[in-house]
C-alpha positions in Angstrom: -65.3 90.8 28.1 -61.7 89.8 27.5 -60.1 90.8 24.2 -59.7 87.2 23.0 -63.4 86.6 23.5 -64.2 89.8 21.6 -62.0 88.7 18.7 -63.7 85.3 18.6 -67.2 86.9 18.7 -66.4 89.4 16.0 -64.9 86.6 13.8 -68.1 84.5 14.3 -70.3 87.5 13.5 -68.1 88.4 10.4 -68.3 84.9 8.9 -71.8 84.1 10.1 -70.7 81.0 11.9 -73.6 79.0 13.2 -73.8 75.5 14.8 -74.7 72.8 12.2 -78.4 71.6 12.4 -78.8 68.1 13.6 -81.3 65.8 11.9 -83.2 63.7 14.5 -82.5 59.9 14.3 -85.1 57.7 12.6 -86.0 55.9 15.8 -87.2 59.2 17.4 -89.1 60.1 14.3 -90.7 56.7 14.2 -91.8 57.1 17.9 -93.3 60.5 17.1 -95.2 59.0 14.1 -96.7 56.2 16.2 -97.8 58.4 19.1 -99.4 60.9 16.6 -101.1 58.0 14.7 -102.4 56.3 17.9 -103.5 59.6 19.5 -102.3 58.7 22.9 -99.1 57.6 24.7 -100.8 54.5 26.2 -101.9 53.1 22.8 -98.5 53.8 21.2 -96.8 52.2 24.2 -98.7 49.0 23.7 -97.9 48.9 20.0 -94.2 49.7 20.4 -93.9 47.5 23.5 -92.4 50.4 25.5 -93.5 52.0 28.7 -95.6 55.2 28.7 -92.9 57.1 30.6 -90.2 56.0 28.1 -92.3 57.3 25.2 -92.9 60.6 27.1 -89.1 61.0 27.6 -88.4 60.3 23.9 -91.0 62.8 22.8 -89.6 65.4 25.2 -86.1 64.8 23.8 -87.4 65.0 20.2 -89.0 68.4 20.9 -85.8 69.7 22.5 -83.8 68.6 19.5 -86.2 70.4 17.2 -86.6 73.4 19.4 -90.4 73.4 19.2 -93.4 71.5 20.5 -94.8 68.8 18.2 -97.7 67.4 20.3 -100.4 69.0 22.4 -101.3 67.0 25.5 -105.0 66.9 26.6 -107.3 64.8 28.7 -108.2 62.4 25.9 -104.7 62.0 24.5 -102.5 64.0 22.1 -102.6 65.7 18.8 -100.0 67.4 16.6 -99.4 71.1 17.0 -99.4 73.2 13.8 -95.7 72.8 13.5 -96.0 69.1 14.5 -98.4 68.5 11.6 -95.8 69.7 9.1 -93.2 67.5 10.8 -95.7 64.6 10.7 -96.0 64.9 6.9 -92.2 65.1 6.5 -91.9 62.1 8.8 -94.3 60.1 6.6 -92.0 60.8 3.6 -89.1 59.5 5.7 -91.0 56.4 6.6 -91.9 55.8 2.9 -88.2 56.3 1.9 -87.1 53.8 4.6 -89.5 51.2 3.3 -88.1 51.7 -0.3 -84.6 51.3 1.1 -85.4 48.0 2.8 -87.3 46.7 -0.2 -84.3 47.6 -2.5 -82.0 45.8 0.0 -84.1 42.7 0.1 -84.5 42.6 -3.7 -80.8 43.0 -4.2 -80.2 40.3 -1.6 -82.7 37.8 -3.2 -81.7 38.6 -6.8 -78.0 38.8 -6.7 -76.7 39.8 -10.1 -73.3 40.0 -11.8 -70.2 38.0 -11.9 -68.2 36.5 -9.0 -64.6 35.3 -9.7 -63.9 32.2 -7.6 -60.4 30.8 -7.5 -60.0 27.2 -6.4 -57.7 24.2 -6.8 -58.4 22.2 -9.9 -59.5 19.0 -8.1 -61.8 20.7 -5.6 -63.2 22.9 -8.3 -64.0 20.4 -11.0 -64.9 17.3 -8.8 -66.4 18.8 -5.7 -67.7 22.3 -6.2 -68.8 22.3 -9.8 -71.4 19.5 -9.5 -73.1 21.6 -6.7 -73.3 24.7 -8.9 -76.6 23.6 -10.6 -78.7 24.1 -7.4 -76.9 27.4 -6.5 -77.6 28.9 -9.9 -81.2 27.7 -9.8 -81.7 29.9 -6.8 -79.5 32.7 -8.2 -80.3 32.7 -12.0 -78.8 36.2 -12.6 -75.4 35.4 -11.0 -72.5 34.2 -13.1 -69.7 32.3 -11.4 -66.3 32.6 -13.0 -64.6 29.5 -11.8 -60.8 29.8 -12.0 -59.1 26.4 -11.3 -55.4 26.1 -10.8 -52.7 25.1 -8.4 -51.6 28.6 -7.5 -54.1 30.7 -5.5 -55.2 34.0 -7.0 -53.9 37.2 -5.5 -57.0 38.8 -3.9 -55.1 41.9 -2.9 -54.4 42.6 -6.6 -58.1 41.8 -7.4 -57.3 38.7 -9.4 -60.4 37.1 -7.8 -63.3 37.9 -5.4 -63.1 34.7 -3.4 -60.5 32.0 -3.1 -60.6 28.4 -1.9 -57.0 27.3 -1.3 -54.8 24.9 0.7 -52.3 27.6 1.8 -53.3 30.1 4.5 -52.6 33.6 3.2 -50.5 36.0 5.3 -52.0 39.4 4.1 -53.6 41.1 7.1 -56.4 42.7 5.1 -57.9 39.4 4.0 -60.7 37.5 5.8 -59.8 33.9 6.3 -62.2 31.1 7.2 -61.3 27.4 7.7 -63.7 25.3 5.6 -62.4 21.9 6.6 -59.5 19.5 6.2 -58.5 17.5 3.1 -57.2 14.0 4.0 -55.1 12.1 1.5 -54.1 8.4 1.4 -52.9 6.0 -1.2 -55.3 4.5 -3.7 -54.9 1.9 -6.4 -57.1 0.5 -9.1 -58.3 -3.1 -8.9 -56.6 -3.8 -12.2 -53.3 -2.6 -10.8 -53.6 -4.7 -7.7 -54.5 -7.8 -9.8 -51.3 -7.2 -11.8 -48.8 -6.2 -9.0 -50.3 -7.4 -5.8 -51.3 -5.5 -2.6 -48.5 -3.6 -0.8 -48.7 -4.4 2.9 -46.2 -1.9 4.2 -43.5 0.7 3.2 -41.0 -2.1 2.7 -43.0 -3.3 -0.3 -42.7 0.1 -2.1 -39.8 -1.1 -4.2 -42.0 -3.7 -5.8 -44.6 -1.2 -7.0 -45.0 1.8 -9.3 -46.3 5.2 -8.2 -47.6 8.3 -9.9 -46.7 11.8 -8.6 -48.6 15.1 -8.8 -45.9 17.8 -9.2 -46.3 21.5 -8.6 -44.6 24.7 -9.7 -43.0 25.3 -6.2 -41.7 21.7 -6.2 -43.4 20.9 -2.9 -44.0 17.4 -4.3 -40.3 16.6 -3.7 -40.6 17.3 0.1 -43.7 15.0 0.2 -41.8 12.3 -1.8 -38.8 12.5 0.5 -41.0 12.2 3.6 -42.9 9.1 2.3 -40.3 7.4 0.3 -37.3 8.2 2.6 -34.1 6.9 1.0 -35.8 5.3 -2.0 -34.7 6.6 -5.4 -37.6 7.6 -7.8 -35.8 5.7 -10.6 -37.9 2.7 -11.3 -40.4 3.6 -8.6 -42.2 6.7 -10.1 -43.8 5.7 -13.4 -45.5 9.1 -14.1 -45.1 12.6 -12.9 -47.4 15.4 -14.1 -48.8 18.7 -13.0 -52.5 18.3 -14.0 -54.9 16.9 -11.4 -57.3 15.3 -13.9 -54.5 13.3 -15.7 -53.1 12.4 -12.3 -56.4 11.0 -11.2 -56.9 9.0 -14.4 -53.4 7.6 -14.2 -54.4 5.9 -10.9 -57.8 4.8 -12.3 -56.2 3.3 -15.4 -53.6 1.3 -13.3 -50.5 3.2 -14.2 -49.5 3.3 -10.6 -50.5 4.0 -7.0 -51.3 7.6 -6.2 -52.1 9.7 -3.1 -55.7 11.0 -3.5 -58.2 12.8 -1.2 -60.4 10.4 0.7 -63.5 11.9 -0.7 -62.9 10.3 -4.1 -64.4 7.2 -2.5 -67.6 9.1 -1.7 -68.1 10.5 -5.2 -67.9 7.1 -6.9 -64.3 6.5 -7.8 -63.8 2.7 -8.4 -60.5 2.6 -6.4 -59.1 0.7 -3.4 -57.8 2.6 -0.4 -54.4 1.3 0.8 -53.6 1.4 4.5 -49.9 2.1 4.1 -47.3 4.8 4.8 -48.0 8.3 6.1 -51.2 10.1 5.3 -51.2 13.7 4.2 -53.6 16.4 5.4 -54.2 19.9 4.2 -56.5 22.5 5.7 -58.9 24.1 3.3 -59.2 27.9 3.5 -61.8 30.3 2.3 -60.3 33.7 1.6 -61.9 37.0 0.6 -61.3 40.8 1.0 -62.7 42.4 4.2 -65.3 44.4 2.4 -66.5 41.7 0.0 -69.4 40.5 2.1 -71.1 43.8 1.7 -71.8 42.9 -2.0 -74.8 40.6 -2.2 -73.5 38.4 -5.0 -70.2 37.8 -3.2 -71.9 37.2 0.1 -74.2 34.6 -1.4 -71.3 32.9 -3.1 -69.3 32.8 0.2 -72.3 31.3 2.0 -72.7 28.6 -0.7 -69.0 27.7 -0.5 -69.2 27.3 3.3 -72.2 25.1 3.0 -70.6 23.0 0.3 -67.6 22.1 2.5 -69.6 21.7 5.8 -67.8 19.0 7.8 -71.0 18.2 9.6 -72.7 17.1 6.3 -69.6 15.8 4.7 -67.4 13.7 7.1 -64.4 13.5 4.8 -63.8 17.2 5.5 -63.6 16.8 9.3 -60.6 17.5 11.4 -60.1 13.8 12.3 -59.3 11.2 9.7 -62.1 8.9 8.8 -61.4 5.9 6.7 -63.3 5.8 3.4 -64.7 2.4 4.3 -66.7 4.1 7.1 -68.3 6.7 4.8 -71.5 4.7 4.1 -72.3 4.4 7.8 -71.5 8.1 8.6 -72.7 10.0 5.6 -76.5 10.4 5.7 -77.0 12.7 2.7 -78.1 11.8 -0.8 -75.9 9.7 -3.0 -73.0 11.6 -4.5 -71.7 8.9 -6.8 -74.7 9.2 -9.2 -73.9 12.8 -10.1 -70.1 13.0 -9.6 -68.8 9.5 -10.5 -65.9 9.4 -13.0 -65.2 13.1 -12.8 -61.4 13.7 -12.6 -60.4 14.8 -9.2 -57.6 15.2 -6.8 -56.8 18.4 -4.8 
């Protein structure tokens, strides 16, 4: 024996180094249990829907892993050896523990408990998602939804929220991002405003009308204004500018001016007239959450509910293509939304 091998052997003997014991996987234990219960490979094969040869190979591998025989083969079938009987009793305890684990998982999944912080824009939160919360909490009575509405999305990396519904796609690589749908905007006016000021037929008529503008902290509204009202001064044209979605919506409803609103306001019962003028805006709606969030039952259930709530197949106003509000009655086949969401302040 070479000197290096002698040194390695003496070191192993000195420190009593032994190979770690390997616990058999649950599938092998389960197969052993079924064969022992059935008393034969053939009966167990029928129950497990495996071939007899496959079961024999698995039992042989199981015995090699354990280093001892667990079954005695005879003409009429099999029976546990003395050692196998002890392993059989231990395997029964493993089976019972696995059932408890599955039951605990299912119970946790069905009875989600705790609080979920959901960040969302004010309009989508108050007008669209909030009315659907009643059914969600009926199914999940122990779950508390902390709805945080605002123009600026929460910082999920800094744990400001668990889930976010937002109009800007995040750039952080550690976040999961799902596209919920698309928000389409067009100009709306109240009937009282049109009675007083007339119907604008094209962009050339803008100077004869008054508009309300929804501003934001990042002043993106200015870019939108310049794109739509190119070369037209806001002086005398913009009658109101504010940063609150609800007051912006009501300014249009009350006839203060024409405003750009999501097309779904027509579906929820807003008594407004859509105007086929100028450029229509569109914003993709993003669902954002941390990569490990779905492992938590209460967050997973909330994510699934949000996805269902914006499903473009059910709600045509969230589809990729623009659908005019006048067509909603012929396309939307669900229950009436106007009866439960009408007159709730909304924009985006």
